[in-house]
Biopython code that builds the backbone (N, CA, C, O; Angstrom):
import numpy as np
from Bio.PDB.StructureBuilder import StructureBuilder

atoms = [
    (1, "MET", "N", (-70.839, -20.032, 2.759)),
    (1, "MET", "CA", (-69.222, -20.975, 1.697)),
    (1, "MET", "C", (-69.261, -21.830, 2.764)),
    (1, "MET", "O", (-69.523, -21.562, 3.937)),
    (2, "ARG", "N", (-68.892, -23.211, 2.111)),
    (2, "ARG", "CA", (-68.824, -24.555, 2.723)),
    (2, "ARG", "C", (-67.018, -24.318, 2.715)),
    (2, "ARG", "O", (-66.279, -23.686, 1.960)),
    (3, "LEU", "N", (-66.768, -25.157, 3.940)),
    (3, "LEU", "CA", (-65.249, -25.459, 4.618)),
    (3, "LEU", "C", (-64.341, -25.837, 3.047)),
    (3, "LEU", "O", (-63.433, -25.174, 2.545)),
    (4, "LYS", "N", (-64.833, -26.850, 2.646)),
    (4, "LYS", "CA", (-63.646, -27.092, 1.215)),
    (4, "LYS", "C", (-63.698, -26.199, 0.199)),
    (4, "LYS", "O", (-62.816, -26.445, -0.623)),
    (5, "THR", "N", (-64.416, -25.193, -0.108)),
    (5, "THR", "CA", (-64.338, -23.817, -0.698)),
    (5, "THR", "C", (-63.282, -22.979, 0.120)),
    (5, "THR", "O", (-62.205, -22.563, -0.307)),
    (6, "ALA", "N", (-63.682, -22.857, 1.075)),
    (6, "ALA", "CA", (-62.784, -21.579, 1.919)),
    (6, "ALA", "C", (-61.301, -22.372, 1.801)),
    (6, "ALA", "O", (-60.356, -21.676, 1.429)),
    (7, "VAL", "N", (-61.081, -23.610, 2.060)),
    (7, "VAL", "CA", (-59.851, -23.878, 2.224)),
    (7, "VAL", "C", (-59.200, -23.891, 0.898)),
    (7, "VAL", "O", (-57.987, -23.681, 0.887)),
    (8, "HIS", "N", (-60.011, -24.176, -0.592)),
    (8, "HIS", "CA", (-59.329, -23.801, -1.645)),
    (8, "HIS", "C", (-59.144, -22.281, -2.133)),
    (8, "HIS", "O", (-58.233, -21.990, -2.909)),
    (9, "ARG", "N", (-59.968, -21.412, -1.686)),
    (9, "ARG", "CA", (-59.532, -20.017, -1.643)),
    (9, "ARG", "C", (-58.289, -19.584, -0.855)),
    (9, "ARG", "O", (-57.248, -19.078, -1.272)),
    (10, "ARG", "N", (-58.623, -19.878, 0.263)),
    (10, "ARG", "CA", (-57.397, -19.908, 1.278)),
    (10, "ARG", "C", (-55.864, -20.112, 0.537)),
    (10, "ARG", "O", (-54.849, -19.555, 0.955)),
    (11, "ILE", "N", (-55.898, -20.832, -0.395)),
    (11, "ILE", "CA", (-54.507, -21.549, -0.421)),
    (11, "ILE", "C", (-54.140, -20.425, -1.959)),
    (11, "ILE", "O", (-53.060, -20.108, -2.457)),
    (12, "LYS", "N", (-55.539, -20.071, -2.341)),
    (12, "LYS", "CA", (-54.783, -19.700, -3.820)),
    (12, "LYS", "C", (-54.502, -18.472, -3.503)),
    (12, "LYS", "O", (-53.612, -17.923, -4.152)),
    (13, "GLU", "N", (-55.272, -17.627, -2.288)),
    (13, "GLU", "CA", (-54.727, -16.290, -1.947)),
    (13, "GLU", "C", (-53.556, -16.395, -1.672)),
    (13, "GLU", "O", (-52.759, -15.646, -2.236)),
    (14, "LEU", "N", (-53.044, -17.476, -0.602)),
    (14, "LEU", "CA", (-51.753, -17.206, -0.115)),
    (14, "LEU", "C", (-50.445, -17.450, -1.058)),
    (14, "LEU", "O", (-49.304, -17.031, -0.867)),
    (15, "CYS", "N", (-50.943, -18.255, -2.141)),
    (15, "CYS", "CA", (-49.762, -18.551, -3.420)),
    (15, "CYS", "C", (-49.740, -16.823, -4.102)),
    (15, "CYS", "O", (-48.666, -16.288, -4.379)),
    (16, "ALA", "N", (-51.027, -16.142, -4.292)),
    (16, "ALA", "CA", (-51.332, -14.742, -4.831)),
    (16, "ALA", "C", (-50.289, -13.978, -4.288)),
    (16, "ALA", "O", (-49.451, -13.507, -5.058)),
    (17, "GLU", "N", (-50.190, -13.735, -2.789)),
    (17, "GLU", "CA", (-49.892, -12.981, -1.916)),
    (17, "GLU", "C", (-48.292, -13.315, -2.078)),
    (17, "GLU", "O", (-47.473, -12.439, -1.800)),
    (18, "ARG", "N", (-47.950, -14.370, -2.453)),
    (18, "ARG", "CA", (-46.380, -14.653, -2.420)),
    (18, "ARG", "C", (-46.164, -14.779, -4.128)),
    (18, "ARG", "O", (-45.031, -15.148, -4.437)),
    (19, "ASP", "N", (-46.897, -14.577, -5.016)),
    (19, "ASP", "CA", (-46.475, -14.723, -6.393)),
    (19, "ASP", "C", (-46.030, -16.348, -6.412)),
    (19, "ASP", "O", (-44.805, -16.458, -6.470)),
    (20, "LEU", "N", (-46.670, -17.494, -6.381)),
    (20, "LEU", "CA", (-46.495, -18.900, -6.439)),
    (20, "LEU", "C", (-47.415, -19.494, -7.468)),
    (20, "LEU", "O", (-48.639, -19.459, -7.337)),
    (21, "ASN", "N", (-46.823, -20.023, -8.462)),
    (21, "ASN", "CA", (-47.966, -20.534, -9.369)),
    (21, "ASN", "C", (-47.633, -21.989, -8.332)),
    (21, "ASN", "O", (-47.036, -22.054, -7.257)),
    (22, "LEU", "N", (-48.349, -23.163, -9.236)),
    (22, "LEU", "CA", (-48.386, -24.277, -9.072)),
    (22, "LEU", "C", (-47.203, -25.061, -8.736)),
    (22, "LEU", "O", (-46.951, -25.677, -7.701)),
    (23, "CYS", "N", (-46.540, -24.924, -9.778)),
    (23, "CYS", "CA", (-44.654, -24.957, -10.258)),
    (23, "CYS", "C", (-43.940, -25.028, -8.496)),
    (23, "CYS", "O", (-43.314, -25.820, -7.791)),
    (24, "GLY", "N", (-44.698, -23.244, -8.394)),
    (24, "GLY", "CA", (-43.595, -22.550, -7.433)),
    (24, "GLY", "C", (-44.015, -23.661, -5.275)),
    (24, "GLY", "O", (-43.343, -24.001, -4.301)),
    (25, "LEU", "N", (-45.503, -23.724, -5.728)),
    (25, "LEU", "CA", (-46.087, -24.410, -4.449)),
    (25, "LEU", "C", (-45.715, -25.819, -4.335)),
    (25, "LEU", "O", (-45.665, -26.430, -3.268)),
    (26, "ALA", "N", (-45.510, -26.205, -5.253)),
    (26, "ALA", "CA", (-44.874, -27.548, -5.445)),
    (26, "ALA", "C", (-44.033, -27.688, -4.976)),
    (26, "ALA", "O", (-44.000, -28.379, -3.958)),
    (27, "ARG", "N", (-42.681, -26.964, -5.607)),
    (27, "ARG", "CA", (-41.065, -27.377, -5.019)),
    (27, "ARG", "C", (-41.072, -26.713, -3.422)),
    (27, "ARG", "O", (-40.318, -27.095, -2.527)),
    (28, "LYS", "N", (-42.032, -25.706, -3.300)),
    (28, "LYS", "CA", (-42.221, -25.512, -1.446)),
    (28, "LYS", "C", (-42.218, -26.331, -0.639)),
    (28, "LYS", "O", (-41.544, -26.409, 0.388)),
    (29, "THR", "N", (-43.322, -27.307, -1.237)),
    (29, "THR", "CA", (-43.858, -28.140, -0.391)),
    (29, "THR", "C", (-43.399, -29.504, -0.761)),
    (29, "THR", "O", (-43.511, -30.159, 0.275)),
    (30, "GLY", "N", (-42.935, -30.280, -1.717)),
    (30, "GLY", "CA", (-42.647, -31.554, -1.748)),
    (30, "GLY", "C", (-43.956, -32.368, -2.519)),
    (30, "GLY", "O", (-43.862, -33.443, -3.111)),
    (31, "ILE", "N", (-44.938, -31.719, -2.379)),
    (31, "ILE", "CA", (-46.328, -32.049, -3.088)),
    (31, "ILE", "C", (-46.130, -32.307, -4.662)),
    (31, "ILE", "O", (-45.145, -31.703, -5.088)),
    (32, "SER", "N", (-46.608, -32.823, -5.335)),
    (32, "SER", "CA", (-46.914, -32.785, -6.563)),
    (32, "SER", "C", (-47.891, -31.957, -7.084)),
    (32, "SER", "O", (-48.946, -31.544, -6.603)),
    (33, "HIS", "N", (-47.242, -31.755, -8.371)),
    (33, "HIS", "CA", (-47.834, -30.227, -9.205)),
    (33, "HIS", "C", (-49.503, -30.977, -9.552)),
    (33, "HIS", "O", (-50.443, -30.186, -9.620)),
    (34, "ARG", "N", (-49.740, -32.236, -9.721)),
    (34, "ARG", "CA", (-50.651, -32.905, -9.843)),
    (34, "ARG", "C", (-51.851, -33.026, -8.547)),
    (34, "ARG", "O", (-53.063, -32.819, -8.477)),
    (35, "THR", "N", (-51.079, -33.352, -7.858)),
    (35, "THR", "CA", (-51.547, -33.327, -6.198)),
    (35, "THR", "C", (-52.411, -31.842, -6.193)),
    (35, "THR", "O", (-53.638, -31.747, -6.219)),
    (36, "LEU", "N", (-51.443, -30.729, -6.151)),
    (36, "LEU", "CA", (-52.067, -29.917, -6.133)),
    (36, "LEU", "C", (-53.182, -29.012, -7.066)),
    (36, "LEU", "O", (-54.052, -28.227, -6.690)),
    (37, "SER", "N", (-52.816, -29.420, -8.337)),
    (37, "SER", "CA", (-53.858, -29.040, -9.050)),
    (37, "SER", "C", (-55.262, -29.588, -8.849)),
    (37, "SER", "O", (-56.284, -28.903, -8.889)),
    (38, "ASN", "N", (-55.200, -30.970, -8.615)),
    (38, "ASN", "CA", (-56.335, -31.337, -8.200)),
    (38, "ASN", "C", (-56.975, -30.749, -6.710)),
    (38, "ASN", "O", (-58.128, -30.413, -6.441)),
    (39, "ILE", "N", (-56.144, -30.762, -6.139)),
    (39, "ILE", "CA", (-56.924, -29.942, -4.417)),
    (39, "ILE", "C", (-57.532, -28.566, -5.141)),
    (39, "ILE", "O", (-58.735, -28.310, -5.094)),
    (40, "LEU", "N", (-56.600, -27.745, -5.790)),
    (40, "LEU", "CA", (-57.105, -26.307, -5.967)),
    (40, "LEU", "C", (-58.332, -26.581, -7.075)),
    (40, "LEU", "O", (-59.317, -25.845, -7.033)),
    (41, "GLY", "N", (-58.273, -27.362, -7.796)),
    (41, "GLY", "CA", (-59.351, -27.595, -9.146)),
    (41, "GLY", "C", (-60.722, -28.056, -8.423)),
    (41, "GLY", "O", (-61.856, -27.780, -8.813)),
    (42, "GLN", "N", (-60.436, -28.679, -7.496)),
    (42, "GLN", "CA", (-61.532, -28.965, -6.265)),
    (42, "GLN", "C", (-61.854, -30.537, -7.022)),
    (42, "GLN", "O", (-63.047, -30.819, -6.908)),
    (43, "ARG", "N", (-61.089, -31.546, -7.721)),
    (43, "ARG", "CA", (-61.205, -32.517, -8.300)),
    (43, "ARG", "C", (-60.957, -33.698, -7.320)),
    (43, "ARG", "O", (-61.243, -34.895, -7.349)),
    (44, "ASN", "N", (-60.289, -32.858, -6.411)),
    (44, "ASN", "CA", (-59.855, -34.319, -5.307)),
    (44, "ASN", "C", (-60.742, -34.007, -3.928)),
    (44, "ASN", "O", (-60.718, -33.037, -3.171)),
    (45, "GLN", "N", (-61.441, -35.089, -3.919)),
    (45, "GLN", "CA", (-62.109, -34.730, -2.966)),
    (45, "GLN", "C", (-62.435, -34.483, -1.324)),
    (45, "GLN", "O", (-63.350, -34.088, -0.602)),
    (46, "SER", "N", (-61.357, -34.879, -1.255)),
    (46, "SER", "CA", (-60.572, -34.945, 0.335)),
    (46, "SER", "C", (-59.371, -34.448, 0.418)),
    (46, "SER", "O", (-58.604, -34.587, -0.535)),
    (47, "MET", "N", (-58.862, -33.578, 1.904)),
    (47, "MET", "CA", (-57.228, -33.532, 1.503)),
    (47, "MET", "C", (-56.969, -33.475, 2.735)),
    (47, "MET", "O", (-57.727, -32.770, 3.401)),
    (48, "THR", "N", (-55.632, -34.308, 3.576)),
    (48, "THR", "CA", (-55.263, -34.596, 4.540)),
    (48, "THR", "C", (-55.082, -33.384, 5.169)),
    (48, "THR", "O", (-54.962, -32.425, 4.406)),
    (49, "LEU", "N", (-55.029, -33.166, 6.339)),
    (49, "LEU", "CA", (-54.316, -32.060, 7.437)),
    (49, "LEU", "C", (-52.885, -32.283, 7.108)),
    (49, "LEU", "O", (-52.253, -31.247, 6.905)),
    (50, "HIS", "N", (-52.230, -33.404, 7.010)),
    (50, "HIS", "CA", (-50.941, -33.553, 6.658)),
    (50, "HIS", "C", (-50.454, -32.563, 5.527)),
    (50, "HIS", "O", (-49.615, -31.673, 5.657)),
    (51, "THR", "N", (-51.085, -32.871, 4.506)),
    (51, "THR", "CA", (-50.780, -32.407, 3.046)),
    (51, "THR", "C", (-51.210, -30.624, 3.664)),
    (51, "THR", "O", (-50.286, -29.810, 3.670)),
    (52, "LEU", "N", (-52.094, -30.340, 3.963)),
    (52, "LEU", "CA", (-52.599, -28.663, 4.189)),
    (52, "LEU", "C", (-51.593, -27.889, 5.145)),
    (52, "LEU", "O", (-51.276, -26.700, 5.110)),
    (53, "GLN", "N", (-51.076, -29.148, 6.225)),
    (53, "GLN", "CA", (-49.998, -28.654, 7.199)),
    (53, "GLN", "C", (-48.574, -28.376, 6.175)),
    (53, "GLN", "O", (-47.722, -27.530, 6.448)),
    (54, "ARG", "N", (-48.526, -29.318, 4.901)),
    (54, "ARG", "CA", (-47.088, -29.138, 4.267)),
    (54, "ARG", "C", (-47.385, -27.570, 3.450)),
    (54, "ARG", "O", (-46.535, -26.684, 3.544)),
    (55, "ILE", "N", (-48.596, -27.365, 2.703)),
    (55, "ILE", "CA", (-48.652, -26.504, 1.997)),
    (55, "ILE", "C", (-48.672, -24.749, 2.852)),
    (55, "ILE", "O", (-48.421, -23.647, 2.366)),
    (56, "CYS", "N", (-49.096, -25.156, 4.315)),
    (56, "CYS", "CA", (-48.980, -23.884, 5.065)),
    (56, "CYS", "C", (-47.022, -23.687, 5.604)),
    (56, "CYS", "O", (-46.536, -22.557, 5.646)),
    (57, "GLU", "N", (-46.275, -24.784, 5.909)),
    (57, "GLU", "CA", (-45.151, -24.839, 5.642)),
    (57, "GLU", "C", (-44.259, -24.170, 4.284)),
    (57, "GLU", "O", (-43.402, -23.299, 4.139)),
    (58, "GLY", "N", (-44.812, -24.880, 3.634)),
    (58, "GLY", "CA", (-44.120, -24.182, 2.267)),
    (58, "GLY", "C", (-44.604, -22.628, 1.853)),
    (58, "GLY", "O", (-44.027, -21.991, 0.971)),
    (59, "CYS", "N", (-45.461, -22.240, 2.423)),
    (59, "CYS", "CA", (-46.259, -20.451, 2.695)),
    (59, "CYS", "C", (-45.315, -19.910, 4.181)),
    (59, "CYS", "O", (-45.458, -18.797, 4.687)),
    (60, "ASP", "N", (-44.672, -20.630, 4.527)),
    (60, "ASP", "CA", (-43.623, -20.237, 6.185)),
    (60, "ASP", "C", (-45.237, -19.522, 6.956)),
    (60, "ASP", "O", (-45.218, -18.386, 7.431)),
    (61, "ILE", "N", (-46.477, -20.348, 6.968)),
    (61, "ILE", "CA", (-47.354, -19.846, 8.058)),
    (61, "ILE", "C", (-47.639, -21.155, 8.894)),
    (61, "ILE", "O", (-46.983, -22.159, 8.614)),
    (62, "THR", "N", (-48.635, -21.209, 9.965)),
    (62, "THR", "CA", (-48.816, -22.159, 10.846)),
    (62, "THR", "C", (-50.550, -22.467, 10.411)),
    (62, "THR", "O", (-51.343, -21.650, 9.941)),
    (63, "LEU", "N", (-50.691, -23.317, 10.609)),
    (63, "LEU", "CA", (-51.832, -23.504, 10.802)),
    (63, "LEU", "C", (-53.100, -22.813, 11.223)),
    (63, "LEU", "O", (-54.184, -22.763, 10.642)),
    (64, "HIS", "N", (-52.616, -22.154, 12.666)),
    (64, "HIS", "CA", (-53.796, -21.449, 13.007)),
    (64, "HIS", "C", (-53.769, -19.839, 12.116)),
    (64, "HIS", "O", (-54.712, -19.173, 11.688)),
    (65, "GLU", "N", (-52.170, -19.568, 12.066)),
    (65, "GLU", "CA", (-52.787, -18.587, 10.498)),
    (65, "GLU", "C", (-53.226, -19.075, 9.351)),
    (65, "GLU", "O", (-53.982, -18.228, 8.874)),
    (66, "PHE", "N", (-53.153, -19.952, 8.691)),
    (66, "PHE", "CA", (-53.921, -20.160, 7.881)),
    (66, "PHE", "C", (-55.420, -19.833, 7.945)),
    (66, "PHE", "O", (-56.060, -19.215, 7.095)),
    (67, "PHE", "N", (-55.743, -20.207, 8.774)),
    (67, "PHE", "CA", (-57.401, -20.598, 9.376)),
    (67, "PHE", "C", (-58.095, -18.945, 10.028)),
    (67, "PHE", "O", (-59.300, -18.711, 10.112)),
    (68, "ASP", "N", (-56.945, -17.941, 10.437)),
    (68, "ASP", "CA", (-56.922, -17.055, 10.485)),
    (68, "ASP", "C", (-57.122, -15.914, 9.435)),
    (68, "ASP", "O", (-56.428, -14.918, 9.230)),
    (69, "SER", "N", (-58.447, -16.406, 8.733)),
    (69, "SER", "CA", (-59.079, -15.552, 7.639)),
    (69, "SER", "C", (-60.440, -15.075, 7.809)),
    (69, "SER", "O", (-61.087, -15.510, 8.762)),
    (70, "ASP", "N", (-60.966, -14.224, 6.996)),
    (70, "ASP", "CA", (-62.263, -13.964, 7.041)),
    (70, "ASP", "C", (-63.133, -15.093, 6.157)),
    (70, "ASP", "O", (-64.362, -15.097, 6.094)),
    (71, "LEU", "N", (-62.359, -15.931, 5.571)),
    (71, "LEU", "CA", (-62.804, -16.770, 4.833)),
    (71, "LEU", "C", (-63.513, -18.188, 5.402)),
    (71, "LEU", "O", (-64.115, -19.130, 4.888)),
    (72, "PHE", "N", (-63.168, -17.863, 6.532)),
    (72, "PHE", "CA", (-63.481, -19.021, 7.631)),
    (72, "PHE", "C", (-64.754, -18.328, 8.536)),
    (72, "PHE", "O", (-65.207, -18.916, 9.517)),
    (73, "ARG", "N", (-65.047, -17.579, 8.280)),
    (73, "ARG", "CA", (-66.118, -17.019, 9.271)),
    (73, "ARG", "C", (-67.634, -17.619, 8.531)),
    (73, "ARG", "O", (-67.577, -18.262, 7.483)),
    (74, "ASP", "N", (-68.703, -17.378, 9.081)),
    (74, "ASP", "CA", (-69.860, -18.166, 8.705)),
    (74, "ASP", "C", (-69.907, -19.124, 7.805)),
    (74, "ASP", "O", (-70.564, -18.880, 6.793)),
    (75, "LEU", "N", (-69.428, -20.073, 7.887)),
    (75, "LEU", "CA", (-69.178, -21.508, 6.971)),
    (75, "LEU", "C", (-70.815, -22.237, 7.149)),
    (75, "LEU", "O", (-71.554, -22.310, 8.130)),
    (76, "GLU", "N", (-70.962, -22.690, 5.802)),
    (76, "GLU", "CA", (-72.176, -23.755, 6.155)),
    (76, "GLU", "C", (-72.109, -24.731, 6.893)),
    (76, "GLU", "O", (-73.097, -25.444, 7.067)),
]
sb = StructureBuilder()
sb.init_structure("model")
sb.init_model(0)
sb.init_chain("A")
sb.init_seg("    ")
for serial, (resi, resn, name, xyz) in enumerate(atoms, 1):
    if name == "N":
        sb.init_residue(resn, " ", resi, " ")
    sb.init_atom(name, np.array(xyz, "f"), 0.0, 1.0, " ", f" {name:<3s}", serial, name[0])
structure = sb.get_structure()
């Protein structure tokens, strides 16, 4: 799996665990619904670490906890 795909899947996984849709995640992170939609729809070719950190904060986890997932094992 590619890193970008793993990151998208992890964000979707966290949202599902917290019963968050894009609007809820947008409210918790301060990131616009459109930006999140572009990120999760993989239309955004890059995402900054700052954006990822804001997503983690919105999900009440650390960056370490974000990457501590089987999704990030055996990346291409």
